[in-house]
C-alpha positions as CSV (number, residue, x, y, z in Angstrom):
1,X,28.5,11.1,-14.9
2,X,28.5,7.6,-13.5
3,X,29.4,6.9,-9.8
4,X,32.8,5.5,-10.8
5,X,33.7,8.6,-12.7
6,X,32.6,10.8,-9.9
7,X,34.8,9.0,-7.4
8,X,37.8,9.1,-9.7
9,X,37.4,12.8,-10.3
10,X,37.5,13.5,-6.6
11,X,40.5,11.3,-6.1
12,X,42.4,13.0,-8.8
13,X,42.5,16.2,-6.6
14,X,44.5,14.5,-3.8
15,X,48.0,15.9,-3.1
16,X,51.0,13.8,-4.2
17,X,51.5,11.0,-6.7
18,X,49.1,8.1,-6.6
19,X,47.7,5.4,-8.9
20,X,44.2,4.6,-7.8
21,X,41.9,1.7,-8.9
22,X,38.2,1.8,-8.1
23,X,35.6,-0.9,-8.3
24,X,32.1,0.4,-8.0
25,X,29.3,-2.2,-7.7
26,X,25.7,-1.1,-7.7
27,X,22.8,-3.6,-7.8
28,X,19.7,-3.3,-9.8
29,X,16.6,-2.2,-7.9
30,X,14.6,-4.9,-6.2
31,X,11.5,-4.8,-3.9
32,X,11.9,-4.5,-0.2
33,X,9.2,-4.9,2.5
34,X,11.1,-4.4,5.7
35,X,12.2,-0.7,5.5
36,X,9.0,0.4,7.3
37,X,7.7,-3.0,8.7
38,X,5.2,-1.5,11.1
39,X,3.7,1.1,8.8
40,X,0.1,0.5,7.6
41,X,-0.1,0.2,4.7
42,X,3.5,-0.5,3.9
43,X,5.0,1.8,1.2
44,X,6.5,0.4,-1.9
45,X,10.3,0.4,-1.4
46,X,13.1,-0.3,-3.9
47,X,16.5,-1.2,-2.7
48,X,19.9,-0.9,-4.4
49,X,23.1,-2.3,-2.8
50,X,26.4,-0.5,-3.2
51,X,29.9,-1.5,-2.7
52,X,33.0,0.7,-3.4
53,X,36.5,-0.9,-3.3
54,X,39.5,1.3,-3.6
55,X,43.0,0.0,-4.2
56,X,46.3,1.8,-4.7
57,X,49.4,0.9,-6.7
58,X,52.5,2.3,-5.1
59,X,54.8,1.9,-8.1
60,X,54.1,1.9,-11.8
61,X,54.7,-1.9,-12.3
62,X,54.0,-3.0,-8.7
63,X,51.0,-4.9,-7.2
64,X,47.9,-3.2,-6.0
65,X,46.8,-3.2,-2.3
66,X,43.2,-2.5,-1.0
67,X,43.1,0.7,1.0
68,X,39.4,1.7,1.4
69,X,35.9,0.3,1.1
70,X,32.3,1.6,1.4
71,X,29.2,-0.6,1.9
72,X,25.9,1.3,1.6
73,X,22.2,0.9,0.5
74,X,20.0,3.2,-1.4
75,X,16.2,3.0,-0.8
76,X,13.7,4.6,-3.3
77,X,10.2,5.4,-2.1
78,X,8.3,6.7,-5.1
79,X,5.1,7.5,-3.1
80,X,6.8,10.4,-1.3
81,X,9.5,11.0,-4.0
82,X,12.2,10.3,-1.2
83,X,15.4,8.4,-1.2
84,X,17.3,7.1,1.8
85,X,21.1,6.6,1.5
86,X,22.2,4.5,4.5
87,X,26.0,4.2,5.0
88,X,26.4,0.7,6.6
89,X,30.2,0.5,6.8
90,X,33.4,2.4,5.9
91,X,36.7,0.9,6.5
92,X,40.4,1.3,5.5
93,X,43.4,-1.1,5.7
94,X,45.9,1.5,6.9
95,X,48.2,0.7,4.0
96,X,47.5,3.8,1.8
97,X,50.1,6.4,1.1
98,X,49.7,9.8,2.7
99,X,47.2,11.5,2.6
100,X,44.7,8.7,3.1
101,X,42.0,8.7,0.3
102,X,39.2,7.5,2.5
103,X,37.8,10.9,3.4
104,X,37.8,12.0,-0.2
105,X,36.3,8.7,-1.3
106,X,33.4,9.1,1.2
107,X,32.9,12.8,0.3
108,X,32.7,12.0,-3.4
109,X,30.3,9.2,-2.8
110,X,27.9,11.4,-0.7
111,X,28.1,14.3,-3.0
112,X,27.2,12.1,-6.0
113,X,23.9,11.1,-4.4
114,X,23.2,14.4,-2.6
115,X,23.5,16.6,-5.7
116,X,20.2,16.4,-7.6
117,X,22.0,16.9,-10.9
118,X,24.0,13.6,-10.4
119,X,21.5,11.7,-8.3
120,X,20.7,8.4,-10.3
121,X,17.1,7.9,-8.9
122,X,13.9,9.9,-9.4
123,X,13.7,11.4,-5.9
124,X,13.1,15.1,-5.0
125,X,14.3,14.5,-1.4
126,X,17.1,12.5,0.0
127,X,17.9,11.4,3.5
128,X,21.5,10.4,4.4
129,X,21.5,8.3,7.5
130,X,24.3,6.5,9.4
131,X,25.3,5.2,12.9
132,X,28.8,5.9,14.0
133,X,30.4,3.4,16.3
134,X,34.1,2.9,16.7
135,X,35.4,-0.6,15.9
136,X,39.0,-1.8,15.0
137,X,37.7,-3.1,11.7
138,X,34.5,-3.2,9.6
139,X,35.1,-4.7,6.1
140,X,38.7,-5.8,6.1
141,X,39.2,-8.9,8.3
142,X,42.2,-8.8,10.6
143,X,43.2,-5.3,9.3
144,X,43.4,-4.1,12.9
145,X,46.6,-6.3,13.3
146,X,48.4,-4.2,10.7
147,X,50.8,-1.8,12.4
148,X,50.0,1.0,9.9
149,X,46.3,1.1,10.8
150,X,45.5,3.4,13.6
151,X,41.7,3.2,14.1
152,X,39.9,6.3,15.5
153,X,38.5,6.1,18.9
154,X,34.8,6.7,19.6
155,X,35.0,10.5,19.9
156,X,37.4,10.9,17.0
157,X,35.2,8.8,14.7
158,X,32.1,10.8,15.5
159,X,33.9,14.0,14.9
160,X,35.3,12.7,11.7
161,X,31.9,11.8,10.3
162,X,30.5,15.2,11.4
163,X,33.4,17.0,9.6
164,X,32.9,14.9,6.4
165,X,29.2,15.5,6.3
166,X,29.8,19.2,7.0
167,X,32.1,19.4,4.0
168,X,29.5,17.7,1.8
169,X,26.7,20.0,2.9
170,X,28.7,23.2,2.7
171,X,29.9,22.4,-0.8
172,X,26.3,21.5,-2.0
173,X,25.1,24.8,-0.6
174,X,27.7,26.7,-2.6
175,X,26.9,24.8,-5.8
176,X,23.1,24.6,-5.5
177,X,21.3,27.6,-3.7
178,X,17.9,25.9,-4.4
179,X,18.6,22.8,-2.3
180,X,17.3,22.8,1.2
181,X,19.8,21.1,3.6
182,X,18.9,20.2,7.2
183,X,21.5,18.2,9.1
184,X,20.8,16.5,12.5
185,X,22.9,14.5,14.9
186,X,22.3,12.8,18.3
187,X,24.9,11.4,20.8
188,X,22.7,9.1,23.0
189,X,23.2,10.0,26.7
190,X,24.6,13.5,25.9
191,X,22.9,16.8,26.1
192,X,23.5,19.4,23.4
193,X,26.4,21.2,25.3
194,X,28.2,18.0,26.0
195,X,27.9,16.8,22.4
196,X,29.1,20.1,21.0
197,X,32.1,20.1,23.3
198,X,32.9,16.4,22.6
199,X,32.8,16.8,18.8
200,X,34.3,20.3,18.7
201,X,36.5,20.5,15.6
202,X,40.2,21.4,16.5
203,X,41.8,24.5,15.1
204,X,43.2,23.7,11.7
205,X,44.4,25.8,8.8
206,X,42.8,26.7,6.6
207,X,39.8,26.9,9.1
208,X,36.7,24.9,8.6
209,X,33.5,26.3,7.2
210,X,31.9,27.7,10.4
211,X,28.5,28.1,8.7
212,X,28.4,24.4,7.9
213,X,29.2,23.6,11.5
214,X,26.6,26.0,13.0
215,X,23.9,24.6,10.7
216,X,23.7,21.3,12.6
217,X,20.6,20.7,14.7
218,X,21.0,18.6,17.8
219,X,18.0,16.2,17.9
220,X,15.9,14.1,15.6
221,X,14.5,15.3,12.2
222,X,10.9,14.0,12.7
223,X,9.3,17.1,13.9
224,X,10.5,19.3,11.1
225,X,8.4,20.1,8.0
226,X,10.9,21.5,5.5
227,X,11.8,18.1,4.0
228,X,9.0,15.4,3.6
229,X,9.5,12.2,5.6
230,X,10.1,9.1,3.5
231,X,7.1,7.1,4.8
232,X,3.5,8.4,3.8
233,X,1.2,9.2,6.6
234,X,-0.9,6.1,5.9
235,X,-4.7,5.6,6.4
236,X,-4.9,5.8,10.1
237,X,-5.4,9.6,10.7
238,X,-1.8,10.8,10.1
239,X,1.5,9.6,11.6
240,X,0.4,8.0,14.9
241,X,2.7,5.0,14.7
242,X,6.4,5.2,15.6
243,X,7.2,2.8,12.7
244,X,6.1,5.5,10.3
245,X,8.8,7.9,11.4
246,X,11.9,5.6,11.8
247,X,13.2,3.3,9.1
248,X,14.5,-0.1,9.9
249,X,18.1,-0.9,8.6
250,X,20.1,-4.0,9.1
251,X,22.5,-4.1,12.0
252,X,21.1,-0.8,13.4
253,X,20.2,-0.3,17.2
254,X,17.3,1.8,16.4
255,X,15.7,-1.0,14.5
256,X,16.2,-3.5,17.3
257,X,14.8,-1.1,19.9
258,X,11.8,-0.5,17.7
259,X,11.3,-4.3,17.4
260,X,11.3,-4.6,21.1
261,X,8.7,-1.9,21.5
262,X,6.5,-3.7,18.9
263,X,6.8,-6.9,20.9
264,X,6.3,-5.5,24.3
265,X,2.9,-6.9,24.8
266,X,3.9,-10.5,24.1
267,X,7.5,-10.5,25.3
268,X,8.8,-13.9,26.5
269,X,5.6,-15.5,25.7
270,X,3.6,-13.4,28.2
271,X,0.8,-11.4,26.7
272,X,-0.9,-8.4,28.4
273,X,-4.5,-9.1,29.5
274,X,-7.0,-8.3,26.9
275,X,-9.4,-5.5,27.7
276,X,-12.9,-6.6,28.3
277,X,-15.4,-5.3,25.7
278,X,-18.5,-3.6,26.7
279,X,-21.8,-5.3,25.8
280,X,-24.3,-3.8,23.6
281,X,-27.9,-3.4,24.4
282,X,-28.6,-6.8,22.9
283,X,-26.1,-8.4,25.2
284,X,-23.5,-9.0,22.6
285,X,-19.9,-7.8,22.9
286,X,-19.2,-4.7,20.9
287,X,-16.8,-4.9,18.0
288,X,-13.2,-4.0,18.6
289,X,-12.4,-0.3,18.5
290,X,-10.0,1.3,16.0
291,X,-7.3,1.6,18.6
292,X,-7.5,-2.0,19.6
293,X,-7.3,-3.1,15.9
294,X,-4.3,-0.7,15.3
295,X,-2.4,-2.0,18.4
296,X,-2.8,-5.6,17.4
297,X,0.6,-6.9,16.3
298,X,2.5,-3.5,16.9
299,X,2.8,-3.5,20.7
300,X,3.5,0.0,22.1
301,X,4.4,1.7,18.8
302,X,1.3,3.8,18.9
303,X,2.0,5.0,22.5
304,X,5.8,5.9,22.1
305,X,6.5,9.1,20.2
306,X,9.8,10.1,18.6
307,X,10.8,12.3,21.6
308,X,10.3,9.5,24.0
309,X,12.0,7.0,21.7
310,X,15.2,9.0,21.5
311,X,15.1,9.6,25.3
312,X,14.9,6.0,25.9
313,X,17.5,5.2,23.3
314,X,20.1,6.8,25.5
315,X,19.6,3.8,28.0
316,X,20.2,1.1,25.4
317,X,23.2,-1.2,26.0
318,X,24.7,-0.3,22.6
319,X,24.7,3.4,23.6
320,X,26.0,3.2,27.2
321,X,28.6,0.5,26.9
322,X,31.4,2.9,27.8
323,X,31.8,4.3,24.3
324,X,30.4,7.5,22.5
325,X,28.1,6.6,19.5
326,X,26.3,9.0,17.2
327,X,23.3,9.0,14.9
328,X,23.6,11.4,11.8
329,X,20.8,12.4,9.5
330,X,21.1,14.9,6.7
331,X,17.8,15.7,4.9
332,X,18.0,17.3,1.5
333,X,15.2,18.7,-0.5
334,X,15.2,20.2,-4.1
335,X,12.4,21.5,-6.2
336,X,11.5,19.8,-9.5
337,X,13.6,20.9,-12.4
338,X,11.9,22.3,-15.6
339,X,10.5,19.6,-17.8
340,X,10.5,16.9,-15.1
341,X,6.7,16.9,-14.7
342,X,6.2,16.1,-18.4
343,X,8.9,13.5,-18.8
344,X,7.8,9.9,-18.1
345,X,10.1,8.3,-15.7
346,X,11.1,4.7,-16.2
347,X,9.9,2.0,-13.8
348,X,11.8,2.1,-10.5
349,X,12.5,-1.6,-11.0
350,X,14.0,-1.2,-14.4
351,X,17.8,-2.0,-14.4
352,X,20.0,0.9,-15.6
353,X,23.2,0.6,-17.5
354,X,26.2,-0.5,-15.4
355,X,24.1,-2.1,-12.7
356,X,24.7,-5.7,-11.6
357,X,22.5,-8.3,-9.9
358,X,22.2,-8.0,-6.1
359,X,23.5,-11.7,-5.9
360,X,26.8,-10.5,-7.3
361,X,27.1,-7.6,-4.9
362,X,26.3,-9.9,-1.9
363,X,28.7,-12.5,-3.2
364,X,31.6,-10.0,-3.3
365,X,30.9,-8.7,0.2
366,X,30.7,-12.2,1.6
367,X,33.9,-13.0,-0.1
368,X,35.6,-9.9,1.3
369,X,34.4,-10.6,4.9
370,X,35.0,-14.4,5.0
371,X,37.8,-15.3,2.6
372,X,40.6,-12.7,2.9
373,X,43.1,-11.5,5.4
374,X,44.6,-8.0,5.6
375,X,46.7,-8.4,8.7
376,X,50.1,-8.0,6.8
377,X,51.2,-6.3,3.7
378,X,51.8,-9.7,1.9
379,X,48.4,-11.1,2.8
380,X,46.7,-7.8,1.8
381,X,48.4,-7.9,-1.7
382,X,47.3,-11.4,-2.2
383,X,43.7,-10.7,-1.1
384,X,43.5,-7.7,-3.4
385,X,44.7,-9.6,-6.4
386,X,42.3,-12.4,-5.7
387,X,39.3,-10.1,-5.0
388,X,39.9,-7.9,-8.0
389,X,40.3,-10.9,-10.2
390,X,37.1,-12.4,-8.9
391,X,35.0,-9.3,-9.8
392,X,36.3,-9.2,-13.3
393,X,35.8,-13.0,-13.5
394,X,32.1,-12.6,-12.5
395,X,31.7,-10.2,-15.3
396,X,33.2,-12.7,-17.7
397,X,30.7,-15.3,-16.3
398,X,33.5,-17.2,-14.5
399,X,33.0,-19.0,-11.1
400,X,35.9,-17.1,-9.6
401,X,34.4,-16.5,-6.1
402,X,34.1,-19.4,-3.7
403,X,30.3,-20.1,-3.1
404,X,30.7,-21.4,0.4
405,X,33.0,-20.8,3.3
406,X,34.4,-24.3,3.0
407,X,36.0,-23.2,-0.3
408,X,38.0,-20.4,1.4
409,X,41.6,-20.0,0.1
410,X,44.3,-21.4,2.4
411,X,47.4,-19.4,2.7
412,X,50.5,-21.6,2.3
413,X,52.7,-19.4,4.4
414,X,50.5,-19.3,7.4
415,X,50.1,-22.5,9.5
416,X,46.5,-23.2,10.5
417,X,44.7,-25.7,12.8
418,X,41.2,-26.9,12.4
419,X,38.6,-24.7,14.1
420,X,34.9,-25.5,14.6
421,X,33.8,-22.2,12.9
422,X,33.2,-22.0,9.2
423,X,36.1,-19.6,8.8
424,X,39.6,-19.1,10.4
425,X,39.3,-15.4,10.0
426,X,37.8,-12.9,12.5
427,X,34.2,-12.3,12.0
428,X,33.2,-8.7,11.4
429,X,31.8,-6.9,14.4
430,X,28.0,-7.3,14.6
431,X,25.2,-6.8,17.1
432,X,22.6,-9.3,18.0
433,X,20.0,-9.9,15.2
434,X,16.7,-8.1,15.2
435,X,13.5,-9.5,16.5
436,X,11.2,-9.3,13.5
437,X,8.4,-11.7,14.5
438,X,5.5,-11.2,12.1
439,X,6.9,-8.0,10.7
440,X,8.8,-9.4,7.8
441,X,6.6,-10.4,4.8
442,X,7.7,-11.7,1.5
443,X,7.2,-9.7,-1.7
444,X,3.7,-10.4,-3.0
445,X,4.7,-9.9,-6.6
446,X,7.7,-10.9,-8.6
447,X,10.1,-8.6,-10.2
448,X,9.0,-8.1,-13.9
449,X,12.6,-7.4,-15.1
450,X,15.3,-10.1,-15.1
451,X,18.5,-9.7,-13.2
452,X,21.2,-7.9,-15.3
453,X,24.0,-10.0,-16.6
454,X,27.3,-8.2,-16.2
455,X,29.8,-8.3,-19.1
456,X,33.3,-7.1,-19.8
457,X,31.8,-3.9,-21.4
458,X,29.9,-3.3,-18.2
459,X,33.1,-3.9,-16.2
460,X,35.3,-1.5,-18.2
461,X,32.5,1.2,-18.8
462,X,30.9,1.4,-15.2
463,X,32.6,-0.9,-12.6
464,X,36.4,-0.6,-12.9
465,X,38.4,2.6,-13.4
466,X,41.7,4.0,-12.6
467,X,43.3,7.4,-12.0
468,X,47.0,8.5,-12.1
469,X,47.4,11.5,-9.7
470,X,50.3,13.7,-10.0
471,X,49.9,16.8,-7.8
472,X,52.2,18.9,-5.5
473,X,52.8,16.8,-2.4
474,X,51.8,17.6,1.1
475,X,54.4,19.4,3.3
476,X,56.1,17.1,5.8
477,X,53.8,16.2,8.7
478,X,54.5,18.1,11.8
479,X,54.6,16.6,15.3
480,X,51.0,16.5,16.8
481,X,50.3,19.3,19.2
482,X,46.9,18.5,20.6
483,X,45.6,17.3,17.3
484,X,44.3,13.9,16.4
485,X,45.3,11.2,13.9
486,X,42.7,10.4,11.3
487,X,43.4,6.9,9.9
488,X,39.8,6.6,8.8
489,X,39.8,9.7,6.7
490,X,43.4,10.9,6.3
491,X,44.8,14.3,6.4
492,X,43.1,17.4,4.9
493,X,44.3,18.1,1.4
494,X,46.3,21.2,1.2
495,X,46.8,21.7,4.9
496,X,50.3,23.4,5.4
497,X,52.7,22.5,8.0
498,X,52.3,24.3,11.3
499,X,55.4,24.9,13.3
500,X,54.9,25.1,17.1
501,X,57.4,27.3,18.9
502,X,58.4,26.5,22.4
503,X,59.6,29.1,25.0
504,X,63.2,28.8,25.9
505,X,63.8,29.0,29.6
506,X,66.4,31.5,30.8
507,X,69.3,29.7,32.4
508,X,70.2,30.8,36.0
509,X,73.6,32.2,36.7
510,X,75.8,29.9,38.8
511,X,75.8,31.0,42.4
């Protein structure tokens, strides 16, 4: 089953009548050198970029409107038979019909890679990682201005992610008893009791799977031995370098903090004094020790362990800026299936059917973030039509997507004034860039496989798909009584209406 078909199958179970349209873009593998930039030697890593766009058609002959999107990255490390699925961004426009399909879309996406029977890469172990930080918008520019979008606050977003991941792990346990599942989470600045109370799931009917909730471990996963770590130990006597434990992702506070630790000895151009070497019997300085050679270019990474790293992470500005943030890691391990050891696996760089070039995926994301506006219904309809036509046009080898911000589409119904920036739209929320220094190195060998060329056959067979849903609708939504809205994920399918009875006060007799 392809990723597109798995998403459509999950969306087909939503209550009510819907017409969904999915665009699933997965890039062909390419080499990447900066996932573990401070490991020695660096492991071979292959990256695939993933973009999921979901639109809904309210009426049979009406226009489509974009409702949800996912941006993720899949890293494959063949030396340890590990894969890392990093969820970069998940966003909604607030223009979907009830119930919101975002939670179902995310669950289907995670289950597709978590289940070994559908996982598209040769990896016995998978690590799902994400950083939850509440923002009014992530992938749909100006969508926060739409009155129908009600973004979750910091605690609600962290609780939403914990609930979605719990649903995925509990279903995987029911379907595959041979899969080892180890979920972890950390709220920087909170102890375990405070974190548990903050993200406590409210009472819902039917009740949540308590076994999935209790399976969570508060802390980091780098001390366990049930699931192998993605980075190999190296040649320096085991894992003594912090960079061999924690992967580096784009726009991730862990990566920036690790970069600062690696540049501690020469921060702001001031270097620590070099230790004097003892002289040998002949009067010549002794050669540098192994510790001195290891520390060169990696600062304090050999001196800071995972426990100290997470303790100091609680004092980072991105984690103490008055909002609750959370790091989630789900480690999955499955034994090799019969016959896998004798079957020759293809090259990890070989493009698979349905994959597109990484340039096409990055082009679509750049266009979504810089050339469209989702602040009103009319602008969202226009942006949806333009973006979906552009994806199909790229598969037809048509230059449908502007190649530079200067070619952005101007809306005739919105007066605009010249601005010094490259785009008149709001930029997506981003944190300061990482300090890489000498850590980033180019690939030393070219890719032996050419970039795949998308065609209309690829578009109709793997990228685009639709599903007409006709299920019993949800009961009318009751007035909230201590619950919380969930605009990021929508309501729970099949949740019945709960009627809250109030006590009628006895009226006093007139005196």
